[in-house]
C-alpha angles and dihedrals in degrees: 000000000000122000132207103199126192120201130180142086121287087207098058107068112237092012085082094063093105095054090041091056091049089048089053092050093051097042091050096045094240096144107120119162090343140070121235112220128190109206093163106179094349100087090149088072087069087089089070088067095050106093141118092275094055111104098182144341129211114192118200115203142149108262131181100227100151092256126131110278111276096023118116143200134199117223141158121247091249092059095065142043122219118250095185116122107216129186087211139320106286134151088254100056104025119160114211092217092051091046090054092047090050091048092049091049090049092054101254115153108253113212123195105302129190132176126216103208114196117196109236126221099196128012097173119125115290137101099240128084116236113263094252092058099032094059091050098053093104090050091048090051093051092047092048093049091050092048094047090052089058097049 
């Protein structure tokens, strides 16, 4: 099984772009040969999808990459280093890179994993995506589906 996973907080503006893309995929019936999963702020639950039957995982998340707001980049976890300052690994402030490191150290099988990092415009509190990200959700979904198919 392949998984398209969205992480981020629905209460922090553009941080919700991952779950919003997953929501778009599900609502529009775009799941083909993969399952779309909304982990929102529960990135630690990603370990439940790391098993011998998992062929690939694509995580969609807001990421400050120095790109223009709304632009995105695909990368593997080994290509980047987390910059998040965490008080501890909890289900409310999980860091995908830390979760993968924890899973690897615990002996979970790690399938091919990629991250679609989308540059946020505004991550202040609020439940709406900024206009520049919100209008691109269908394009993000299409790009993510194409990339997942190639993993």
